[in-house]
N, C-alpha and C positions, 0 to 999 in steps of 0.2 A: 342844603346840607350843613353849610357853615353856620347859618343862622340857628338851626336846630341845635347844633353842637354848642354854640355860644349860650343859648338858653339853658341847656342842660349843664353847661360848665359852671355857671353861677350857682345853680341848685345843688350840684354834686360837690362843689368845692366845700360847702358847709358840711356835708356828710363825710368827707374824706375818702370817697370812693373813686377819686379821679384817676388813679393809676389803673385800676381795673377797667374803667371805661375806656381809657386810651389804648389799653391792650386789645380790648374788644373792637374798637374802631380800626386799629391796625389790621386785625384779622379780616374784618369786613372789607376794608380797602383793598387788601391783597386779593380777596376773592373777587371783588369787583374788577380789578385789573386783569385777572385771569379770564373772567367772562368776557371782558371787553376785547381782549386779544383774540379769543377763540371765536366769538360770535359777531362782533361789530366791525372790527378792523378789516377783515377780508372784504366786506362789502364796501366800507368807506374808502378803501385804497383806490377804488375807481375814480374818486373825486379828489382825494388828498393822498399824495405819495407816502407821507409819514403819519398816517392816522394813528397807529398804535403808539408811536413815539410822542405824538401830541397829547394823547390821552394819558400816557404815563407822566408827562410833564405836568398836566393839570392835576392829576391825583397826587403827585409828589408835592406840588405847591399847596394843595388843600390840607393834606396831612401835616405838612411842615408848619402851616399856620396854627393848627391846633397844638402841635408839639411845642412851638415857641410859646404859646399861651401857657401851657403846662409848666414849661421850664422857667418861666418868669416867676412862678410861685414856689419853685423848688429852692429851698434854702440850705439843705444839707444832703449828704449822700445817704440814701436809704436803699434797702433792697428793692422796694417798689420802683423807685426812680431808675435804678440800674436796669430792671426788667423792661421798663418802658423804653429806655434808650437802646437797649440791645434789640428789642423788637423793631424799633424805628430803623435801626441799621439794617436789619434783615429785610424790611419792607423797601428801603432805599435800594438795596441790591436787586430786588425784583424789578423795580422801576428802571434801573440802569440796564438790566438784562433785556427788558422790553425795548428800550431805545436801541440798544446794540443790534438786536435781532431785526429791527424794523429799518435800520438805516444802512444804505449801501455805503461802501467804503469811501468813495469820492463825493458823496452827496453833501452839498453845502447846507441844505435844509436840516439834515441830521446833525451836522456839527453845531448849528445854531441851537437846536433843541438841547443838545448835551450841555452847551455853555449856559443855557437858561436855567438848568437845574442847579439851584443853590443847595449845596450839600448840607446835610443835617449836622455834620461834624460831631457825631456821637462820641467818638473816642476822646476828643478834646474836651467835650462837656463833662464826661466822666472823670477825666484827669483833673479838670479844674475843681470839680466837686470834691474829689479825693484830696487835692492840695488844701482846700478850705477846711476839710475835716481834720487833716493832719495839723494844720496851724491852730485850729480850735482846741484840739486835744493837747498839743504842746503848751498852749496858753493855760489851759486848766491845770496841767501838770506843774507848771511854774508857780501858779497861784497856790496850789496845795503844798509845794515845797517851801514857798515863802512863809505860809502859815505855820508849817511844821517847825521851821527855824525860829519864828517868833515865839511859838509856844515853848520850844525847848529853852530859849533864852529866859523867858518869863519863869518857867519852872525851875531853872537853875538859880535864878535870883531868889525865888521863894525858899528853896532849900537852903541856900546860903544864909539868908536872914534867920531862918528857923533854927539852924545849927548854932548861930551866934547867940541866940537867946538861951 
């Protein structure tokens, strides 16, 4: 799955459709997680006590890999980037819920699975992109203000010399 995504990633990066593809992958991943929890985990529990939690961890890791690839190319805050990040946050909640439902309270295996889930940190990524956007906007505003001041000074000098003549 990851190899196929990597191949499509390079191809779609050129087309600029990456956000739509990531949203689609998130939807398919959520559907796969639900099918896994309903169909496979009950059978696999005979051999592995936290089958659903392990599956959630693996899906979380795979989608996280694709998400990190996407975020490495995101340079500014866009509507598409925010949609992808919000969808990733929703998907992460589905995975965490799967783990919580599968793990008994005192189960050490379950605690290990939860610790192994590296959070997507969606909110902090959005905040960092927002900070970057604010700094860029302030910088552009300062540049415009400086040019306006320079133009005003130049214009005042021209008028002054024109009136002298």
